PQR file with spaces between the fields and no chain letter, atoms N, CA, C, O and H, PARSE charges and radii, in Angstrom:
ATOM       1  N    MET     1     102.925   97.922   86.454 -0.4000 1.5000
ATOM       2  CA   MET     1     103.860   98.523   86.270 -0.0000 2.0000
ATOM       3  C    MET     1     103.537   99.253   84.463  0.5500 1.7000
ATOM       4  O    MET     1     102.842   98.727   83.595 -0.5500 1.4000
ATOM       5  N    SER     2     104.205  100.399   84.378 -0.4000 1.5000
ATOM       6  CA   SER     2     104.032  101.235   83.068 -0.0000 2.0000
ATOM       7  C    SER     2     104.906  100.796   82.049  0.5500 1.7000
ATOM       8  O    SER     2     105.957  100.276   82.425 -0.5500 1.4000
ATOM       9  H    SER     2     104.770  100.827   85.084  0.4000 1.0000
ATOM      10  N    LYS     3     104.699  100.891   80.892 -0.4000 1.5000
ATOM      11  CA   LYS     3     106.038  100.745   79.678 -0.0000 2.0000
ATOM      12  C    LYS     3     107.337  101.236   79.575  0.5500 1.7000
ATOM      13  O    LYS     3     108.282  100.970   78.832 -0.5500 1.4000
ATOM      14  H    LYS     3     103.845  101.313   80.587  0.4000 1.0000
ATOM      15  N    THR     4     107.117  102.221   80.736 -0.4000 1.5000
ATOM      16  CA   THR     4     108.434  103.079   80.803 -0.0000 2.0000
ATOM      17  C    THR     4     108.994  103.239   82.042  0.5500 1.7000
ATOM      18  O    THR     4     110.192  103.461   82.213 -0.5500 1.4000
ATOM      19  H    THR     4     106.350  102.437   81.339  0.4000 1.0000
ATOM      20  N    GLY     5     107.823  103.092   83.298 -0.4000 1.5000
ATOM      21  CA   GLY     5     108.512  103.131   84.805 -0.0000 2.0000
ATOM      22  C    GLY     5     109.029  104.860   84.350  0.5500 1.7000
ATOM      23  O    GLY     5     110.219  105.100   84.554 -0.5500 1.4000
ATOM      24  H    GLY     5     106.850  102.911   83.159  0.4000 1.0000
ATOM      25  N    ILE     6     108.495  105.570   83.986 -0.4000 1.5000
ATOM      26  CA   ILE     6     108.724  107.358   84.067 -0.0000 2.0000
ATOM      27  C    ILE     6     107.549  107.290   84.930  0.5500 1.7000
ATOM      28  O    ILE     6     106.711  106.394   85.030 -0.5500 1.4000
ATOM      29  H    ILE     6     107.528  105.375   83.820  0.4000 1.0000
ATOM      30  N    THR     7     107.646  108.407   85.533 -0.4000 1.5000
ATOM      31  CA   THR     7     106.515  109.301   86.253 -0.0000 2.0000
ATOM      32  C    THR     7     106.386  110.437   85.783  0.5500 1.7000
ATOM      33  O    THR     7     107.315  111.124   85.359 -0.5500 1.4000
ATOM      34  H    THR     7     108.326  109.136   85.452  0.4000 1.0000
ATOM      35  N    VAL     8     104.826  110.850   85.821 -0.4000 1.5000
ATOM      36  CA   VAL     8     104.709  112.042   85.018 -0.0000 2.0000
ATOM      37  C    VAL     8     103.660  112.482   86.216  0.5500 1.7000
ATOM      38  O    VAL     8     103.002  111.630   86.813 -0.5500 1.4000
ATOM      39  H    VAL     8     104.072  110.292   86.165  0.4000 1.0000
ATOM      40  N    LYS     9     103.544  114.223   86.582 -0.4000 1.5000
ATOM      41  CA   LYS     9     102.684  114.748   87.762 -0.0000 2.0000
ATOM      42  C    LYS     9     101.998  115.110   86.655  0.5500 1.7000
ATOM      43  O    LYS     9     102.541  115.745   85.751 -0.5500 1.4000
ATOM      44  H    LYS     9     104.078  114.915   86.097  0.4000 1.0000
ATOM      45  N    ILE    10     100.796  114.757   86.624 -0.4000 1.5000
ATOM      46  CA   ILE    10      99.599  115.292   85.974 -0.0000 2.0000
ATOM      47  C    ILE    10      98.129  115.392   86.797  0.5500 1.7000
ATOM      48  O    ILE    10      97.101  115.987   86.473 -0.5500 1.4000
ATOM      49  H    ILE    10     100.355  114.242   87.358  0.4000 1.0000
ATOM      50  N    ILE    11      98.362  114.772   87.703 -0.4000 1.5000
ATOM      51  CA   ILE    11      97.118  115.128   88.679 -0.0000 2.0000
ATOM      52  C    ILE    11      97.179  116.195   88.970  0.5500 1.7000
ATOM      53  O    ILE    11      98.328  116.635   89.020 -0.5500 1.4000
ATOM      54  H    ILE    11      99.197  114.290   87.966  0.4000 1.0000
ATOM      55  N    GLY    12      96.228  117.014   89.254 -0.4000 1.5000
ATOM      56  CA   GLY    12      96.410  118.190   89.825 -0.0000 2.0000
ATOM      57  C    GLY    12      96.966  119.550   88.306  0.5500 1.7000
ATOM      58  O    GLY    12      96.571  120.707   88.161 -0.5500 1.4000
ATOM      59  H    GLY    12      95.294  116.657   89.213  0.4000 1.0000
ATOM      60  N    ALA    13      97.748  118.926   87.634 -0.4000 1.5000
ATOM      61  CA   ALA    13      97.908  119.730   86.048 -0.0000 2.0000
ATOM      62  C    ALA    13      96.491  120.672   85.382  0.5500 1.7000
ATOM      63  O    ALA    13      95.318  120.335   85.538 -0.5500 1.4000
ATOM      64  H    ALA    13      98.069  117.986   87.751  0.4000 1.0000
ATOM      65  N    ASP    14      96.826  121.545   84.847 -0.4000 1.5000
ATOM      66  CA   ASP    14      96.115  122.102   83.513 -0.0000 2.0000
ATOM      67  C    ASP    14      95.434  120.896   82.898  0.5500 1.7000
ATOM      68  O    ASP    14      96.284  120.259   82.275 -0.5500 1.4000
ATOM      69  H    ASP    14      97.780  121.820   84.721  0.4000 1.0000
ATOM      70  N    GLY    15      94.203  120.313   82.821 -0.4000 1.5000
ATOM      71  CA   GLY    15      93.910  119.046   82.344 -0.0000 2.0000
ATOM      72  C    GLY    15      93.919  119.072   80.587  0.5500 1.7000
ATOM      73  O    GLY    15      93.679  118.087   79.888 -0.5500 1.4000
ATOM      74  H    GLY    15      93.513  120.831   83.326  0.4000 1.0000
ATOM      75  N    ASN    16      94.219  120.292   80.137 -0.4000 1.5000
ATOM      76  CA   ASN    16      94.025  120.502   78.355 -0.0000 2.0000
ATOM      77  C    ASN    16      95.118  119.282   78.094  0.5500 1.7000
ATOM      78  O    ASN    16      96.247  119.119   78.555 -0.5500 1.4000
ATOM      79  H    ASN    16      94.414  121.093   80.704  0.4000 1.0000
ATOM      80  N    VAL    17      94.312  118.474   77.151 -0.4000 1.5000
ATOM      81  CA   VAL    17      95.237  116.919   76.787 -0.0000 2.0000
ATOM      82  C    VAL    17      96.703  117.717   76.233  0.5500 1.7000
ATOM      83  O    VAL    17      97.751  117.248   76.677 -0.5500 1.4000
ATOM      84  H    VAL    17      93.394  118.606   76.777  0.4000 1.0000
ATOM      85  N    PHE    18      96.795  118.854   75.322 -0.4000 1.5000
ATOM      86  CA   PHE    18      98.061  119.335   74.975 -0.0000 2.0000
ATOM      87  C    PHE    18      99.288  119.373   75.796  0.5500 1.7000
ATOM      88  O    PHE    18     100.458  119.005   75.694 -0.5500 1.4000
ATOM      89  H    PHE    18      95.944  119.235   74.961  0.4000 1.0000
ATOM      90  N    ASN    19      98.345  120.119   76.865 -0.4000 1.5000
ATOM      91  CA   ASN    19      99.376  120.277   78.135 -0.0000 2.0000
ATOM      92  C    ASN    19     100.285  118.432   78.278  0.5500 1.7000
ATOM      93  O    ASN    19     101.435  118.020   78.126 -0.5500 1.4000
ATOM      94  H    ASN    19      97.395  120.418   76.949  0.4000 1.0000
ATOM      95  N    LEU    20      98.909  117.804   78.653 -0.4000 1.5000
ATOM      96  CA   LEU    20      99.590  116.685   79.675 -0.0000 2.0000
ATOM      97  C    LEU    20     100.327  116.036   78.449  0.5500 1.7000
ATOM      98  O    LEU    20     101.425  115.548   78.719 -0.5500 1.4000
ATOM      99  H    LEU    20      97.975  118.138   78.776  0.4000 1.0000
ATOM     100  N    LEU    21      99.895  115.947   77.117 -0.4000 1.5000
ATOM     101  CA   LEU    21     101.061  115.363   75.795 -0.0000 2.0000
ATOM     102  C    LEU    21     102.105  116.301   76.330  0.5500 1.7000
ATOM     103  O    LEU    21     102.881  115.630   77.010 -0.5500 1.4000
ATOM     104  H    LEU    21      99.003  116.343   76.897  0.4000 1.0000
ATOM     105  N    GLY    22     102.469  117.605   76.314 -0.4000 1.5000
ATOM     106  CA   GLY    22     103.742  118.331   76.958 -0.0000 2.0000
ATOM     107  C    GLY    22     104.835  117.759   77.829  0.5500 1.7000
ATOM     108  O    GLY    22     106.063  117.688   77.773 -0.5500 1.4000
ATOM     109  H    GLY    22     101.839  118.150   75.761  0.4000 1.0000
ATOM     110  N    ILE    23     103.738  117.324   78.782 -0.4000 1.5000
ATOM     111  CA   ILE    23     104.291  117.130   80.053 -0.0000 2.0000
ATOM     112  C    ILE    23     105.071  115.844   80.183  0.5500 1.7000
ATOM     113  O    ILE    23     106.108  115.708   80.832 -0.5500 1.4000
ATOM     114  H    ILE    23     102.740  117.381   78.828  0.4000 1.0000
ATOM     115  N    CYS    24     104.283  114.676   79.302 -0.4000 1.5000
ATOM     116  CA   CYS    24     104.580  113.410   78.992 -0.0000 2.0000
ATOM     117  C    CYS    24     105.858  113.298   77.686  0.5500 1.7000
ATOM     118  O    CYS    24     106.454  112.234   77.516 -0.5500 1.4000
ATOM     119  H    CYS    24     103.440  114.786   78.774  0.4000 1.0000
ATOM     120  N    ARG    25     106.142  114.464   76.879 -0.4000 1.5000
ATOM     121  CA   ARG    25     106.932  114.286   76.016 -0.0000 2.0000
ATOM     122  C    ARG    25     108.386  115.186   76.961  0.5500 1.7000
ATOM     123  O    ARG    25     109.559  114.992   76.642 -0.5500 1.4000
ATOM     124  H    ARG    25     105.658  115.329   77.016  0.4000 1.0000
ATOM     125  N    ARG    26     108.038  115.976   77.915 -0.4000 1.5000
ATOM     126  CA   ARG    26     109.414  116.491   78.568 -0.0000 2.0000
ATOM     127  C    ARG    26     109.832  115.569   79.262  0.5500 1.7000
ATOM     128  O    ARG    26     111.028  115.426   79.519 -0.5500 1.4000
ATOM     129  H    ARG    26     107.085  116.133   78.173  0.4000 1.0000
ATOM     130  N    ALA    27     109.034  114.904   79.618 -0.4000 1.5000
ATOM     131  CA   ALA    27     109.048  113.245   80.720 -0.0000 2.0000
ATOM     132  C    ALA    27     110.219  112.709   79.901  0.5500 1.7000
ATOM     133  O    ALA    27     111.390  112.939   80.201 -0.5500 1.4000
ATOM     134  H    ALA    27     108.063  115.020   79.410  0.4000 1.0000
ATOM     135  N    LEU    28     109.887  112.074   78.985 -0.4000 1.5000
ATOM     136  CA   LEU    28     110.639  111.063   77.714 -0.0000 2.0000
ATOM     137  C    LEU    28     111.666  111.674   77.403  0.5500 1.7000
ATOM     138  O    LEU    28     112.626  110.904   77.438 -0.5500 1.4000
ATOM     139  H    LEU    28     108.935  111.887   78.742  0.4000 1.0000
ATOM     140  N    ARG    29     112.057  113.117   76.989 -0.4000 1.5000
ATOM     141  CA   ARG    29     113.405  113.667   77.068 -0.0000 2.0000
ATOM     142  C    ARG    29     114.101  113.847   77.979  0.5500 1.7000
ATOM     143  O    ARG    29     115.257  113.442   77.853 -0.5500 1.4000
ATOM     144  H    ARG    29     111.277  113.742   76.960  0.4000 1.0000
ATOM     145  N    ARG    30     113.804  114.363   78.972 -0.4000 1.5000
ATOM     146  CA   ARG    30     114.340  113.905   80.548 -0.0000 2.0000
ATOM     147  C    ARG    30     115.267  112.608   80.710  0.5500 1.7000
ATOM     148  O    ARG    30     116.492  112.585   80.832 -0.5500 1.4000
ATOM     149  H    ARG    30     112.865  114.692   79.075  0.4000 1.0000
ATOM     150  N    GLU    31     114.269  111.420   80.678 -0.4000 1.5000
ATOM     151  CA   GLU    31     115.103  110.088   80.958 -0.0000 2.0000
ATOM     152  C    GLU    31     115.321  109.595   79.464  0.5500 1.7000
ATOM     153  O    GLU    31     114.799  108.517   79.182 -0.5500 1.4000
ATOM     154  H    GLU    31     113.274  111.439   80.579  0.4000 1.0000
ATOM     155  N    GLY    32     115.951  110.184   78.586 -0.4000 1.5000
ATOM     156  CA   GLY    32     116.887  109.976   77.405 -0.0000 2.0000
ATOM     157  C    GLY    32     115.644  109.076   76.700  0.5500 1.7000
ATOM     158  O    GLY    32     116.038  108.216   75.912 -0.5500 1.4000
ATOM     159  H    GLY    32     116.375  111.061   78.815  0.4000 1.0000
ATOM     160  N    ARG    33     114.506  109.158   76.855 -0.4000 1.5000
ATOM     161  CA   ARG    33     113.528  107.723   75.971 -0.0000 2.0000
ATOM     162  C    ARG    33     112.587  108.634   75.232  0.5500 1.7000
ATOM     163  O    ARG    33     111.363  108.520   75.301 -0.5500 1.4000
ATOM     164  H    ARG    33     114.186  109.856   77.495  0.4000 1.0000
ATOM     165  N    LEU    34     113.266  109.615   74.465 -0.4000 1.5000
ATOM     166  CA   LEU    34     112.185  110.400   73.469 -0.0000 2.0000
ATOM     167  C    LEU    34     112.132  109.366   71.979  0.5500 1.7000
ATOM     168  O    LEU    34     111.483  109.901   71.081 -0.5500 1.4000
ATOM     169  H    LEU    34     114.260  109.708   74.409  0.4000 1.0000
ATOM     170  N    ASP    35     112.643  108.171   71.668 -0.4000 1.5000
ATOM     171  CA   ASP    35     112.626  107.532   70.890 -0.0000 2.0000
ATOM     172  C    ASP    35     110.980  106.871   70.780  0.5500 1.7000
ATOM     173  O    ASP    35     110.558  106.337   69.754 -0.5500 1.4000
ATOM     174  H    ASP    35     113.170  107.736   72.397  0.4000 1.0000
ATOM     175  N    LEU    36     110.264  107.015   71.910 -0.4000 1.5000
ATOM     176  CA   LEU    36     108.906  106.390   72.270 -0.0000 2.0000
ATOM     177  C    LEU    36     108.117  107.553   71.629  0.5500 1.7000
ATOM     178  O    LEU    36     106.991  107.263   71.224 -0.5500 1.4000
ATOM     179  H    LEU    36     110.607  107.450   72.743  0.4000 1.0000
ATOM     180  N    TRP    37     108.495  108.688   71.492 -0.4000 1.5000
ATOM     181  CA   TRP    37     107.498  109.765   71.684 -0.0000 2.0000
ATOM     182  C    TRP    37     106.448  109.452   70.103  0.5500 1.7000
ATOM     183  O    TRP    37     105.242  109.667   69.987 -0.5500 1.4000
ATOM     184  H    TRP    37     109.410  108.924   71.820  0.4000 1.0000
ATOM     185  N    ASP    38     107.098  109.073   69.388 -0.4000 1.5000
ATOM     186  CA   ASP    38     106.375  109.095   67.596 -0.0000 2.0000
ATOM     187  C    ASP    38     105.107  107.577   68.227  0.5500 1.7000
ATOM     188  O    ASP    38     103.906  107.705   67.991 -0.5500 1.4000
ATOM     189  H    ASP    38     108.078  108.898   69.482  0.4000 1.0000
ATOM     190  N    GLU    39     105.445  106.755   68.712 -0.4000 1.5000
ATOM     191  CA   GLU    39     104.640  105.643   69.194 -0.0000 2.0000
ATOM     192  C    GLU    39     103.337  105.896   70.370  0.5500 1.7000
ATOM     193  O    GLU    39     102.209  105.405   70.412 -0.5500 1.4000
ATOM     194  H    GLU    39     106.421  106.651   68.904  0.4000 1.0000
ATOM     195  N    PHE    40     104.043  106.893   71.294 -0.4000 1.5000
ATOM     196  CA   PHE    40     103.015  107.244   72.422 -0.0000 2.0000
ATOM     197  C    PHE    40     102.259  108.157   71.704  0.5500 1.7000
ATOM     198  O    PHE    40     101.103  107.763   71.550 -0.5500 1.4000
ATOM     199  H    PHE    40     104.959  107.292   71.260  0.4000 1.0000
ATOM     200  N    TYR    41     102.574  109.580   71.053 -0.4000 1.5000
ATOM     201  CA   TYR    41     101.699  109.939   70.341 -0.0000 2.0000
ATOM     202  C    TYR    41     100.762  109.712   69.802  0.5500 1.7000
ATOM     203  O    TYR    41      99.724  110.021   70.388 -0.5500 1.4000
ATOM     204  H    TYR    41     103.513  109.901   71.178  0.4000 1.0000
ATOM     205  N    LYS    42     100.651  109.052   68.406 -0.4000 1.5000
ATOM     206  CA   LYS    42     100.180  108.276   67.477 -0.0000 2.0000
ATOM     207  C    LYS    42      98.665  107.447   68.680  0.5500 1.7000
ATOM     208  O    LYS    42      97.460  107.257   68.511 -0.5500 1.4000
ATOM     209  H    LYS    42     101.494  108.800   67.931  0.4000 1.0000
ATOM     210  N    GLU    43      99.501  107.222   69.651 -0.4000 1.5000
ATOM     211  CA   GLU    43      97.919  106.051   69.812 -0.0000 2.0000
ATOM     212  C    GLU    43      97.507  106.916   71.176  0.5500 1.7000
ATOM     213  O    GLU    43      96.488  106.478   71.709 -0.5500 1.4000
ATOM     214  H    GLU    43     100.479  107.377   69.789  0.4000 1.0000
ATOM     215  N    ALA    44      98.056  107.958   71.776 -0.4000 1.5000
ATOM     216  CA   ALA    44      97.809  108.794   72.361 -0.0000 2.0000
ATOM     217  C    ALA    44      96.519  109.676   71.954  0.5500 1.7000
ATOM     218  O    ALA    44      95.592  110.027   72.685 -0.5500 1.4000
ATOM     219  H    ALA    44      98.884  108.314   71.343  0.4000 1.0000
ATOM     220  N    THR    45      96.685  109.890   70.818 -0.4000 1.5000
ATOM     221  CA   THR    45      96.021  110.765   69.758 -0.0000 2.0000
ATOM     222  C    THR    45      94.756  109.967   69.038  0.5500 1.7000
ATOM     223  O    THR    45      93.881  110.610   68.459 -0.5500 1.4000
ATOM     224  H    THR    45      97.437  109.606   70.225  0.4000 1.0000
ATOM     225  N    SER    46      94.720  108.485   69.119 -0.4000 1.5000
ATOM     226  CA   SER    46      94.115  107.895   68.149 -0.0000 2.0000
ATOM     227  C    SER    46      92.796  108.038   68.993  0.5500 1.7000
ATOM     228  O    SER    46      92.134  107.040   68.707 -0.5500 1.4000
ATOM     229  H    SER    46      95.431  107.962   69.590  0.4000 1.0000
ATOM     230  N    GLY    47      92.216  108.675   69.746 -0.4000 1.5000
ATOM     231  CA   GLY    47      90.805  108.738   70.557 -0.0000 2.0000
ATOM     232  C    GLY    47      90.721  109.753   71.060  0.5500 1.7000
ATOM     233  O    GLY    47      91.394  110.765   70.865 -0.5500 1.4000
ATOM     234  H    GLY    47      92.754  109.486   69.978  0.4000 1.0000
ATOM     235  N    ASP    48      89.488  109.491   72.082 -0.4000 1.5000
ATOM     236  CA   ASP    48      88.891  110.668   72.847 -0.0000 2.0000
ATOM     237  C    ASP    48      89.859  110.832   74.428  0.5500 1.7000
ATOM     238  O    ASP    48      90.777  110.193   74.942 -0.5500 1.4000
ATOM     239  H    ASP    48      88.941  108.669   72.241  0.4000 1.0000
ATOM     240  N    TYR    49      89.238  111.772   74.713 -0.4000 1.5000
ATOM     241  CA   TYR    49      90.122  112.594   75.862 -0.0000 2.0000
ATOM     242  C    TYR    49      90.688  111.283   76.578  0.5500 1.7000
ATOM     243  O    TYR    49      91.850  110.877   76.598 -0.5500 1.4000
ATOM     244  H    TYR    49      88.492  112.291   74.296  0.4000 1.0000
ATOM     245  N    ASN    50      89.429  110.680   77.218 -0.4000 1.5000
ATOM     246  CA   ASN    50      89.592  109.667   77.944 -0.0000 2.0000
ATOM     247  C    ASN    50      90.412  108.240   77.913  0.5500 1.7000
ATOM     248  O    ASN    50      90.776  107.503   78.829 -0.5500 1.4000
ATOM     249  H    ASN    50      88.485  111.010   77.201  0.4000 1.0000
ATOM     250  N    HIS    51      90.584  108.130   76.167 -0.4000 1.5000
ATOM     251  CA   HIS    51      91.689  107.401   75.531 -0.0000 2.0000
ATOM     252  C    HIS    51      93.219  107.702   75.846  0.5500 1.7000
ATOM     253  O    HIS    51      94.133  106.916   76.095 -0.5500 1.4000
ATOM     254  H    HIS    51      90.288  108.728   75.423  0.4000 1.0000
ATOM     255  N    ALA    52      93.207  109.243   75.746 -0.4000 1.5000
ATOM     256  CA   ALA    52      94.108  109.438   75.737 -0.0000 2.0000
ATOM     257  C    ALA    52      94.856  109.326   77.094  0.5500 1.7000
ATOM     258  O    ALA    52      96.084  109.243   77.091 -0.5500 1.4000
ATOM     259  H    ALA    52      92.465  109.882   75.543  0.4000 1.0000
ATOM     260  N    LEU    53      94.211  109.322   78.154 -0.4000 1.5000
ATOM     261  CA   LEU    53      94.726  109.384   79.608 -0.0000 2.0000
ATOM     262  C    LEU    53      94.845  108.207   79.738  0.5500 1.7000
ATOM     263  O    LEU    53      95.940  107.913   80.216 -0.5500 1.4000
ATOM     264  H    LEU    53      93.213  109.389   78.156  0.4000 1.0000
ATOM     265  N    ALA    54      94.018  107.130   79.465 -0.4000 1.5000
ATOM     266  CA   ALA    54      94.062  105.758   79.277 -0.0000 2.0000
ATOM     267  C    ALA    54      95.919  105.312   78.836  0.5500 1.7000
ATOM     268  O    ALA    54      96.752  104.644   79.449 -0.5500 1.4000
ATOM     269  H    ALA    54      93.128  107.369   79.076  0.4000 1.0000
ATOM     270  N    ILE    55      95.965  105.905   77.777 -0.4000 1.5000
ATOM     271  CA   ILE    55      97.365  105.109   77.217 -0.0000 2.0000
ATOM     272  C    ILE    55      98.326  106.046   77.745  0.5500 1.7000
ATOM     273  O    ILE    55      99.508  105.836   77.473 -0.5500 1.4000
ATOM     274  H    ILE    55      95.288  106.448   77.279  0.4000 1.0000
ATOM     275  N    ILE    56      98.018  107.060   78.464 -0.4000 1.5000
ATOM     276  CA   ILE    56      99.065  108.110   79.307 -0.0000 2.0000
ATOM     277  C    ILE    56      99.750  107.114   80.699  0.5500 1.7000
ATOM     278  O    ILE    56     100.898  107.005   81.129 -0.5500 1.4000
ATOM     279  H    ILE    56      97.058  107.230   78.685  0.4000 1.0000
ATOM     280  N    ALA    57      98.177  106.372   81.198 -0.4000 1.5000
ATOM     281  CA   ALA    57      98.447  105.595   82.409 -0.0000 2.0000
ATOM     282  C    ALA    57      99.500  104.080   82.033  0.5500 1.7000
ATOM     283  O    ALA    57     100.289  103.456   82.743 -0.5500 1.4000
ATOM     284  H    ALA    57      97.245  106.460   80.849  0.4000 1.0000
ATOM     285  N    ASP    58      99.113  103.918   80.782 -0.4000 1.5000
ATOM     286  CA   ASP    58      99.589  102.502   80.292 -0.0000 2.0000
ATOM     287  C    ASP    58     101.467  102.892   79.866  0.5500 1.7000
ATOM     288  O    ASP    58     102.406  102.097   79.904 -0.5500 1.4000
ATOM     289  H    ASP    58      98.472  104.424   80.205  0.4000 1.0000
ATOM     290  N    TYR    59     101.483  103.973   79.589 -0.4000 1.5000
ATOM     291  CA   TYR    59     103.196  104.288   79.347 -0.0000 2.0000
ATOM     292  C    TYR    59     103.932  104.867   80.479  0.5500 1.7000
ATOM     293  O    TYR    59     105.146  104.674   80.547 -0.5500 1.4000
ATOM     294  H    TYR    59     100.720  104.618   79.559  0.4000 1.0000
ATOM     295  N    PHE    60     103.141  105.765   81.642 -0.4000 1.5000
ATOM     296  CA   PHE    60     104.005  106.404   82.573 -0.0000 2.0000
ATOM     297  C    PHE    60     102.785  105.906   83.967  0.5500 1.7000
ATOM     298  O    PHE    60     101.666  105.398   84.044 -0.5500 1.4000
ATOM     299  H    PHE    60     102.155  105.923   81.587  0.4000 1.0000
ATOM     300  N    GLU    61     103.877  106.446   84.925 -0.4000 1.5000
ATOM     301  CA   GLU    61     103.708  106.149   86.187 -0.0000 2.0000
ATOM     302  C    GLU    61     102.728  107.323   86.438  0.5500 1.7000
ATOM     303  O    GLU    61     103.102  108.335   85.844 -0.5500 1.4000
ATOM     304  H    GLU    61     104.786  106.858   84.863  0.4000 1.0000
ATOM     305  N    VAL    62     101.683  107.471   87.084 -0.4000 1.5000
ATOM     306  CA   VAL    62     100.584  108.847   87.378 -0.0000 2.0000
ATOM     307  C    VAL    62     101.011  109.424   88.781  0.5500 1.7000
ATOM     308  O    VAL    62     100.928  108.795   89.836 -0.5500 1.4000
ATOM     309  H    VAL    62     101.379  106.650   87.566  0.4000 1.0000
ATOM     310  N    GLY    63     101.430  110.579   88.657 -0.4000 1.5000
ATOM     311  CA   GLY    63     101.579  111.448   90.237 -0.0000 2.0000
ATOM     312  C    GLY    63     100.992  112.547   90.289  0.5500 1.7000
ATOM     313  O    GLY    63     100.228  112.974   89.423 -0.5500 1.4000
ATOM     314  H    GLY    63     101.497  111.090   87.800  0.4000 1.0000
ATOM     315  N    SER    64     101.257  113.026   91.172 -0.4000 1.5000
ATOM     316  CA   SER    64     100.128  114.563   91.547 -0.0000 2.0000
ATOM     317  C    SER    64     101.285  115.836   91.738  0.5500 1.7000
ATOM     318  O    SER    64     102.364  115.909   92.325 -0.5500 1.4000
ATOM     319  H    SER    64     101.877  112.679   91.876  0.4000 1.0000
ATOM     320  N    VAL    65     100.718  116.496   91.173 -0.4000 1.5000
ATOM     321  CA   VAL    65     101.650  117.746   91.171 -0.0000 2.0000
ATOM     322  C    VAL    65     101.678  118.332   92.888  0.5500 1.7000
ATOM     323  O    VAL    65     102.201  119.335   93.375 -0.5500 1.4000
ATOM     324  H    VAL    65      99.841  116.437   90.696  0.4000 1.0000
ATOM     325  N    ASN    66     100.912  117.271   93.479 -0.4000 1.5000
ATOM     326  CA   ASN    66     101.797  117.834   94.898 -0.0000 2.0000
ATOM     327  C    ASN    66     102.498  116.985   95.437  0.5500 1.7000
ATOM     328  O    ASN    66     102.990  117.062   96.563 -0.5500 1.4000
ATOM     329  H    ASN    66     100.487  116.457   93.083  0.4000 1.0000
ATOM     330  N    ASP    67     102.592  116.129   94.687 -0.4000 1.5000
ATOM     331  CA   ASP    67     103.289  114.900   95.523 -0.0000 2.0000
ATOM     332  C    ASP    67     105.148  115.757   95.687  0.5500 1.7000
ATOM     333  O    ASP    67     105.458  116.699   94.958 -0.5500 1.4000
ATOM     334  H    ASP    67     102.191  116.067   93.773  0.4000 1.0000
ATOM     335  N    ASP    68     106.095  115.187   96.725 -0.4000 1.5000
ATOM     336  CA   ASP    68     106.970  115.883   97.449 -0.0000 2.0000
ATOM     337  C    ASP    68     108.158  115.082   96.219  0.5500 1.7000
ATOM     338  O    ASP    68     108.135  113.953   95.728 -0.5500 1.4000
ATOM     339  H    ASP    68     105.843  114.422   97.317  0.4000 1.0000
ATOM     340  N    ASP    69     109.028  116.123   96.049 -0.4000 1.5000
ATOM     341  CA   ASP    69     109.799  115.339   95.130 -0.0000 2.0000
ATOM     342  C    ASP    69     110.992  114.359   95.904  0.5500 1.7000
ATOM     343  O    ASP    69     111.184  114.649   97.085 -0.5500 1.4000
ATOM     344  H    ASP    69     109.046  117.040   96.447  0.4000 1.0000
ATOM     345  N    GLU    70     111.509  113.637   95.545 -0.4000 1.5000
ATOM     346  CA   GLU    70     112.145  112.670   96.427 -0.0000 2.0000
ATOM     347  C    GLU    70     113.677  112.678   96.247  0.5500 1.7000
ATOM     348  O    GLU    70     114.381  111.921   96.915 -0.5500 1.4000
ATOM     349  H    GLU    70     111.353  113.401   94.586  0.4000 1.0000
């Protein structure tokens, strides 16, 4: 279980870390949880690319851009 329970569709998306962080920010805004952005961003950008991916997976449920919307 992720910290937020929010799903982000990043598998198959442009893998640029800034794009992935933008997807996460939009998801937090959409779910009314933008209060978590500063904490998440600081943690996600405190290491390398693999660290950022791990933090994204800690905070969000990771899905594919090819997943059907429910």
